[in-house]
N, C-alpha and C positions, 0 to 999 in steps of 0.2 A: 703635415700633422702626424707623421709617422705612418703606422699601419693604416691603410685606407680601406680595409675589408668592410668596415662598418658603413662607409659611405656607399659601398656597392650593394648593400642589402636593400632590397626594394620589392614590395609585393603590391598587387592590385587588390583592392578591398571588395570588389564586386560593385554592382550599381543599384542595390536596393535603396529606394528613397525613404526618407523620413519626412512625411508630409505634415504641414501645419494643421490641416483639417482633421487629422487622425490623433492629435495630441489631446490628452485629457486636461481638464482645468486644473487638476492638482498634480504637481510634479512627483509627489511621493507615490502616487498610484502607478505612474509610468516607471519609476525606479523599481518598485516592487515587481512589476511585470518583467522588466529586463533582468532582474536578479533571478527570477524563476526560470526564464528562458536560458540564461547562462548555466544554471544548475542542471537543467534538462539536457543541455548540450555537452555536459561532462566537464565543464571548466573546474579546475581544482580550486577549492575554497573561493567560490564566487563572491562570498561576503567579505573578502579581504579588501581593505581600503587603505590607501596611503594617507596618513593623517599628518598634517603640517602644523607645527607650533613655532613660537618665537620665544627665545629666552630674554632675560633682563638686559642683555647687551645688544639685542636686536638681531642676534644670529638665528636664522631659520633652522629648524630641524624637521626631519620627515622619517616616518617609519610605517610599516604595515601593521594595522590592528584589524581585528575581526568584528564586523558589525553583528551584534547579537540581538538586535531588535529594531524594527522599523514600523512606526505608527504615525499617527497624525502629529505627534510632537516633533519627531525627528529620528535621528540615527543613534542607536545606543551601542556603547561598547564598555568593557570592564577592564580594570587594570589596577596596579599598585599605585595609590595616590602619592606615595613617597618617591616614585620614580622620577626621572628627569622630565618626562612629559607631564606628570602630575604637577610638579613644581612650576613648569612653564605655563600650564593651563591655569594654575592658581594666580600667577602673576599677570597673565593676559588671556582672557577667555575667548578672544577672537581666534578662529581657526579655519582650516580648509581641509577638504578630503577629496580623494579621487578614486573611483572604481574604474577598472579596465577589464573588458571581456573580449577575447579574440574570437569567441563563438557564442551563439550561432552566426553573429555578424560582428565585425570589428566596431565595438562601441565603448564610449567613455562617458562617465558622469562625473561632473565636478560640483562640489558643494562648498559654499562659504557661509559662515554664520557664527553663532555664539555657542559656547559650551555652558551647559547647566548640569547640576548634579542629578543623577538618577535617584529615584526613591530608594531608601534603605531596604524596603521590602523586596524591590526588584533585585538588588545586589544579593540579598539573602537567598532568594529563589534561584538565581542563576548559579551562585557558588554551590548550592546544594545539588544542583543538577550535573555538576562536572564530575568526571572520573576521579576516584579517590587519589590517584597519583598526582593528577593535576592540582587538586586541592592542597595536597601536602607541599608540592613544589611552590605554588603561589604563596602559600601562607608562610613558608620558611625563607623565601628568597629576598635578600636586600636589593631589590631590583635597581639597576643602574649604578650600584656601588662597586668599587674595585674589590675583588676577592683574590686570594692567593692562588688558587687553582681549582679544578673541578672537584677534587676531593673535599674541599671545604664546603662546597654546595651540597654534595651528597651527604656529608656528615650532618648538615643542618636538616636535610630532609629526613634522614634516619632518626635523628634526635626527636623531631616532632612526631614521627610515626610511633616511636616507643612511648612518648608522652601520652598520646591519645589512645594508644592500644587499639582495641576494636571499636572504640567509641567514635562519635561524630567528629569530623575535623571542623573546628570552629572557624568561621570567616573572621579574619583579623580586621580590626577597625580601620586600618589604612588601606584595605582593599575594597574597591567599590566601583560604581558605574558613573558614566557620563552620558549626556545626550547632546548631540550636535543639532541645534535648532537652526534650520536653514533660513538664510535671508535671500539666497539666490541658488538656483540649481540649473546647471547647463548640461544638455544632452548632445552628444556628438556621435554621429554615425559615419563611418568611413565610406567613401565612394571613389570610383575609378578616376584617375587623373588628378587626384587630390582636391576635387571640387566637393568637399564634404558637406554634409548637412549639420548645422548647429542651431540649436534653439535654447534660449535662456529664459527661465522663469525667475521673475523678481517679485518678492513679496510686496503687496500693495494693500496694507491694512489686513483684513481677513481674507483677501483674494490674492490672485497671482496675475501678473502681467507677463505675457509671452512675447518674446522678440526674436527674430531670426538674426544670426550673426554671420558675417563673412567667414569662410574657412581660413 
């Protein structure tokens, strides 16, 4: 298979256990705890999650988005709804996401579920909280569309900046939020010898069923 340097890459993960008796009944509580620990450990953008979608032809797509909210409903993120992922989510709201944190321990969280729209008020509040440059870029970008060059994008940003002047950058109607409502959440913690600990929470009505998976 050509260059075999990747096949030689190997580390041991340490042998800190993930025990069933220490798991909370709600997986979102554990995910929030792991996120906080990764942030404290200095992980760069610990809220980055790989979001998977499927287009109308059945072709999977995956990209990193930033989780900007985590509550009892699920995982919130914001984007241009006219982007490729927006079109894919409109056609098929089933999705999956993955977090990966190499510190303080090697951990992974996988989520599967359904996408729902975030409230407009939440989109307004988050857009207003963003740096002005980010507001201008998001509002002026035809995300996922082909553009001639970077100059075209910069001209779009500058045109909007001149249009609004010192005023508020309005949130465009095509920019908003989504919530990934989980049906299953899996927690993986790396252990030496690749005998990892894996636990999956599966929604059972208003409660969650917890099951251990083989690594």
